[in-house]
N, C-alpha and C positions, 0 to 999 in steps of 0.2 A: 332315600333308598341307596343302599351300597352299590357302587359300581361293580359290574361283573368282573371277576378276576380273570385276566387273560395272560397266560404265561408268555414270556418273551420268545421261547422256542416256537410257540404256535404263531405268533405274529410274524416271526422271521420266515416261516414257511408260507404264510398267506400273502406277504407283500412281494412286490416285484422291484427289481433293482434297476429300473430304467435310468434314474438319475445317476446311479453308481456307474452304469455302463458308459453313459455320456461322459462322466468325469474321467473314467479310465481312458476312454478314447482321446479326450482332450489332453490329458496328462501325457499320453503316449506321443501325440503329435508335438506338443511343446518340448518334451524330453528329446525327441529326435532332432528337432531344430537346434536345441541347446548343445547336444552332443556333437553334431556336425560343426557347429561354430567352435566348440571347445577343441575339436581336432585341429582346426585351422589356426588356433591361437596357442596350441600346446608347446610349440618350439620356443616361442618367446617366453611363455610363462615358466616352463621348466628351466630354461636357461637362467631366468631371473632368480628362481628358487634355489638352483644349485649354486649360483654366485653368492646368494645370501647364506646358504649353508656353509660355503667355504669361508665366508667372512666370520660367521659365528664360530667355526672351527678354530680359526686363527685367534679370535678373541678369547675363546675358552682356554686354549693353550697358553696364551699370554697371562690369563688370570691364574692358571696353575703355577706359572713361573713366579708371578708376583706373590702368590700365597707362600711359595717355598722361601723366597727371599725374606718375606715378613717373618716366617718361622725362624730362619737363620738369625735375623736381626734381634729376635726376642732373647736369644742367648746372650748377646752382647749387652742388651738393655739390662738384663737381670744381673750380669756380672758388675756392670758399672753402678747400679743401684746398691749392690752389696758393698762395693768399695766405698761409696759415699757414706754408707751406714757404719763402716769400720772407723772412719776418722774421728767421730766423737769419743771413741774408746781407744784412741791411738796408744796412750801410755800403757794401758793394760795389755793391749795386744802385743806391744813390743816386749813386755815382760814375759809373756808366755810363748813368744815366737821362737823360731830356730834360725840358724844361719845356713843358707844353702850356697852352693859354690858355682864356679864356672862349669861349662860342659866338660866332661871327662871321658876319656876313651874306655874307662871301666864300665860305663853305662851300657847295658845290653841293647841289642838291636831293637827289640820290641818292648823295652822297659821304659815306662813313663817317668819323667823326672822334671822337677822344677829347677831351672838354672837361672843364672844372673849374668849380666854383662854391664859394662860401663860405657859411657858415651865416648870418651877420649882417654888417652893414656894418662892424663893428669889426675884422673880419679882412680881410687883404689878401694877395695872392700874393707881395708883397715880404717878408712876415714870414719869417725864416729857418726857423722850424719848418714853416710851410706850404710853403715853397719846397722843403725836403727831402722832405716828404710828396709834393709834386707830382712830383719826380724819381723817388722810390721807386715810386709807383704807375704811372708811365709804363711800367714794365717789364711791367705786366699787359696791355698792348695786344696783345702777340703771342698771348695766350691768348684774350682776348675777341674779337679779329678773326675767327678761323675759326669760332668758335661762333656769333656773331651773324650773320655773313654766310651761313653754312650754313643758318641758321634764319630767313632773311629772310621776313617775313610772319607768323612765329610769335612771335619775340622782338622786341618793339617797341623796348625800350631795356634795356640792361644798365648797372647803376650800383652805386655803393657809397658809403655815408656813414661817416665816421670820427669817432673821439672827438676828433680834432684839428681838427674844424670845417670840413673840406672835403668836397665832394661830387664824385665822379668819375663821368662818364657816358661810354658808348660807344654811338653809334647814328648814323643818317643824317638826323637831324631838327634839327641845329644851326641851320639856316636859319630855323626857326620862331620861335626866341626869340633873335635876335642881340643882342649887347651892344656898344654903341658904344665906341670907343677911350676909355680913361679911366674907363669904367663897370665895374661888377662884377655878376655874377650871384649873388643871395642867395636862399637857401631854407632856412628853419629846419626842417630835416628831423627835428630832435629831437622835434618835435610830431607827426610823421607816424605813421600806423598801422604801416607796415612797419618803421620804426626802433625803435619802442617794443616791438614783438613780438620783434625780434631781441635787445633788451636783456633780455627776460624768459626766453629759452630758448636753449640751444645747438643745438637740433634745427632741421630745416627747418620752415618755416611757410608758410601761404598766407593772404593777406588776403581780405577780402570781394570779391565780384564788382562791377565797375563798368564804365561806358561810358567809354572813353578820351577825355580832353578834346581830343585832337588828331584825333578822328574815325577812330581806327584799329580800332574794333570792340569786341566784348565782351572785357573784359580782367580778368585776375587776376594778382596779384603773388606771386611765390615768392621767399623769401629765407632767409638763414642768417647767423648771427654768425661773425666770424673773430677770431682772437686773435694777440697778438704773441708774441715768442720766449719770454717768461716765462709764457705762458698767460693773460695778462690780456685782458679784452674790449677789442678795438681798433676795432670797427665792425661794420657790417652790409652784406652783399652781397645784391643783389636784382635781379630782372629782371621786366619786364612782359610777359606772354604773351597774345597775341590768340587767344582760344579760340573765336572765331566758327566756324571750320571744325570744331573738335571738337564744338561744340554741334550743328551741322547733321548731323554724322555719327551722334551717339548718338540723335537724335530721328527719323532717317530711318526710314520705315516702308513696307513693301510686302507686307502680309499680307492685304489685302482692302479692299473699299470700306467707308468709314466708320471705319476704324481710324486712330488717330493716337497720338503720344506727346509728352510734355512733361516738363520738370523743375521741381521745387519746391525753393526754398531753405529754410534752417532756420527762416525766419520765416513760412513758409506762403505765400510769394508765387511766382508762376510766373515762371520765367526765360525771357527771349527776347532776341534780338539788340538789341532796344531797351532792355534792362535789366529789372530787377524792378519791381514796383509793383502788378501785378494779382493779387488774391487767388486762391488755388486754388478757393475756393467759387464765385467768379464764372465761372471757366473750365469747371469740371467739373459744377457743379450739386450737388456733394456737400455734406453737412452739416458743420458745424464739428467735431462729434465724429468724423466719418469722416476728415476731414483730419487731426485730431489723432492718430488711429490710424495713418495713413500716416506721420506725422512721428515717432511714438514707436517704431515697429517697424522692424526691419531689412528685411523683405520680407513680402509677403503678397498676398492677393486680396480685393477688395471688389466685391460685386454690388449695383448700385443704378441706378435710373432706366433699366432695360432695357439696361444696359451693364455690362461687366466691366472692372475696373481692376486691373492687376497692377503692383506697385511693388517696387523694390529700391534699396538705399542705395549711393551712390557714396561709399565710405569716406573718400577723401582730403578731400572738401569737405563731407560731411554732407548733400549734396543727395539728393533722392529722384527717381529716374527712373521715370516712370509710363507704362504702355502701356494704351490703352483700345480695346476692340472692342465693337461692338453685339452683343447676344445673338442677334439674327436670323442673324448669320453662323454661330453654333454650331448653331442649330436647322436651318438649311439643310443643314449638314454631316451632322447626325444623320439627316435624311430620306434623303439620298443613301446613307448607310451602311445604313439599314434596307432600302432597295430592293436594295442590293447583296447583303445577306444573304439576302433572299428568292430572288433569282436563284441565289445559290450553293446554296441548299437544293435547288432544282429540278435544277440541274446535277448535284449530288452524287447525288441519287436515281437519275437516269438513268444516270450513270456506274457506280453500284454494280450496277444490274441488268445492264448490259452486261458488266461484269467477271465477274459470277457465270456468265452464259451462256457466256462465252469459256472460263472455267476448267473448266466442266462438259464442254465439247467437247474440250478439249486433254488434260486428265488429271485424275485424282481423288485420287491418293494420293502426291503428291510431297513435301509439306512436311515430314511427320514423318521420312521416310527421310533427307532432306538436312539438315534443321536441326540434328539432334543432333551429327553430326561437325563441321559447320561452327562451331556454337556452342562446341564443345569446343576446336577449333583456335583460334577467336577468343579464348577465355579464356586458353589457353596463351600466345598471342602478346601479349595485354595484360599478363600477369604478367611476361613477359620484357622487354617494352618499359618496364614500370614500374621496371626495374632488377634484377630477380631473374635474374641470368645463370646461376645454378645449376639453374634449372628447365628441363625439356625437354618438348617437345610429345609427347603420347601418340599412338602409331601404332596405329590401329584399322582392321582390314580391309585390303583391297588395291585401292585405287582412286586417282584423282587427288588426293583430299584427303590420303590417306596419304602419297603422294609428296611433297606440299607440306609435310607435317609433318616428313618425313625431311630435306628440303632446309633447312627452318628450323633443325633441330637442328644440321646441319652448319655452317650459317652462324653460329650462336651459338658453336660450338666455335672456329671461326676468329676470331670477334670477341673472345672471351676471351683467346686467345693473343696477338692483336695488341694488345689493351688492356694486357696485362701488360708486353709488350715496350716499348710506347710510354711507359708510366709510368716504367719503369726508365731508359730513355734520356733522358727529359725531366728527371728528377731530376738525373742526372749532368750534363747540359748546363747546367742552371741553376746548379749548384754551381760548375762550371768557369768559367762566364761571370762569376759574381760574384767569384770569386777572381782572375780574370785582369785585372779592371778596377778593383780596390780596393786602395788603399795600406794596408798592414798596420799602420803606425804611427799615421797620422792618421785613417784611416777614410774619407778622401775619394778621388776618382778618381785613378788613377796615370798614369804615362807612356804605358802602352798605351791607356788611355781617351783621353788627350790626342791621341795620334797618330790615333785614329779620328775625333776631333772635327775635327782639321785636315783630314783627308781629306773629311769631310762638308762643311766650309766650302769646300774647293776645288771640290767638285761643284756647290755652290750658286753659286759665283763663275763657273763655266763657263756657267751658264744666264743670268747677268746680275749686275751689281754691286749691292751693298747695303752699308749702313753697319755697321761693327763695329770693335772695337779689341781689342788684347791688352795686358794688364798683366803685366809680368814683375817678380817680387819675389825678392830674394836676401837670405838671413839673413847678417848680418855676424858675423865672429869665431867661427864654429862650431868651427873647428879649435882655436882657443885654449880654448874651453869644454871640448871633448873632452879636450885634453891636460892641462888644469888640474884639471877636476872629474870627468872621466869621461864615457864615451859615454852613460850613462843620463841625466846632466844635460844633455848636448847634445840628447838626444831631447826633454827637457822644453822646451828652447828652440824646437825645431822645432814641437812641438805648440802652444806658445803663439803662435808666429807664424801657424800655420795657423788658429787660432781668430780672430785679429785680421783676417786676410785674408777669411775666410768671413763675419765680421760686417760688415765694411765693404762688401764686394762681394756682398751677400746676394741680389742679383737675377741673379747671373752664376754659371756653372759654374766651379769652382775645381779645379785639378789640382796634384798634387805631381809635378814632372817631374825632380827630382834630389834629392840628399841635403838640400840647404838651399834649393832653388829651387821657387817656386810660380808658376803661371800662372792668370790669370782672363781669360776671353773675354767682352768687354763688348758688350752690345747694349741697345737700348731705354733704360730708365731709367738704368742705370749708365753707358752710353755718353754720354748727354746730361749727366749730372752728374759726369763723370770728374774734373774739376778739384776739385770740392768733395770727392769721395771720396778723391782723392789727399791733399788737405789733412787730411781726417779720419784717413786711415791714418797720416800723419806725426805728427799730434797724439796719437793713441792710443799709438803706439810711444814718442813722447817722454815721455808720462806714465808708461809702464812703465819706461823707461830712467832717469827721474829719481826713481822711487819708492824711497827708501832702506830701506823696510820689506821689499822683495823680496830674494830671494837673487840673487847675481850672475848665475846662469844664467837667472833669470826676467826680468832687466832687459835685454831684447833690443832690438836695432836692426836695421833692414833698409833696403836700397835698393830703389827702385821706378822703373820706366820704363813709360810707356804709349804704344804705337804705334797709329796710326790707319790704317785702310785707305784708300788713295788709288788710285782706278781708273786714273789716268794713269801710275802708276809701279809698282804692285804687281800681280803676276800670280797669286801664290798667297798663302795664309795664312802660309806660312813667311817671305815677305817682310815681312809685318807683324810677325811674331815677331822678326825681325832688328832692326827699328826699336826695338821695345820693349827688346830685350836691350842694344842700344847705349845707349839712354837710361838704362837701369838702371845700366850701368857708369859713365856720366857722373855719375849721382846718387851712386854709391858713391865716385867720385873726389872729388866736392865734399865729401862727408861726412868723408873722410879728411883733406882740407885744413883743414876747420874744427876737427877733433879736436886 
């Protein structure tokens, strides 16, 4: 016989809430005891919390400073890497470079210019070695110009000193030290801190803090050594950074009256826009031992002279960032907290009495009847939500909760069926997609993937032009290899060519679009260095072709053509491919004529 359905609303009205009233009374008593105890411990707890907050504030400001120094260092790292990449093409860069001069008075006040200097009087720009260095480093202007101009006000001067005794600078301050015609700018930078540090390490380094001699603010120099094509030390690249703005940012405080912050260098002197020189003892009133503690520890708290000092280390420079607040600020906060707790106790007592009266009036026995099935259903739902899809909710009685349990079980059944179907279809789709786009012989993307890439390029071109190129590569004499040594040896030739193409154009997607044809889509780095990469491709194939230790089918050669997108003539990516294909056949024809 079916159980009589009794709505929850009816049971709530029938039952008495004596257990609930007892629970509320007990909870009220326990809460009152806890609040009274909390009030007695609030001063110590809040003081501890505020000290921790101050320590976290100092740490977060130190992290901001480290992040900024890391950002500054990235510019130097990039420039040094660019110089290192220039050396393998030194002769070519000398041939296309220009000669720049000493600083001249004709340079405008806000006009950026690349200038040169020599280390001592015995060197001169007419010296062939220095003349070549002059033309070689002139190619660096296109890298220095956007970096220095973008960071105007931050980077005062970008410069590099070489082992060949020349100093190259890029800034807008040439007018400050003009050299008359016939004179020369000399600076024995071999004796400078930045150059000596660069000789001692291959890593980025920072010099000590100083006030710029030209009145450009609180300055620090960041530098790094660069090397020639053989990996030998060739010089040091550096830049002067005006960190006055960064200093103002990290010491800015807005946490209450009497609070302030400052930085201490590794010598225990306070840093300011006017430079170092004032000892931390004079500024803070702390003892020598307390200052030594700050300098020796990474972070911490010091209570002294009715003040709290929180400090943290700026890892990049070794400076200590200190935050100071008067203890009176904390005591005032504690008093406010104690008053708030007393008010909360009174409100809680009144609220508890009102709740008990309301519960007594409305109903007395609702909690026990409702809690059990709801908790059971909640437990079932949690077990299912934790991943146990084999579990089902228990159906007890005949009411709304039982209906909910039944609906939940039906939903889980449907979910299991859907999950199984999705898993099967997803696995099949992933396998089919992988096979459809992968070349079986070389493992790279195939003609299908290439067609998709062309379609994506056409969609992008429809939205607006952008720079890209297509390299077309065709293996020579594959038919001869297949007829003479067999198709398995022809496959070896194809795989070897694929390896060379993927190695040279490592920043670009490579596709096998035919039996002996490969395509690389050039963007970014590979597009900018396409001529060097084409030469590298030719050289690597020439080395294989001339290696008598290799089998005939391993001594491969191939023709290459690189087509560039021209918005004025090319409507689709296929037009660029046609250019590359035509240039490849021209290259193949030249190779046959030379053979």
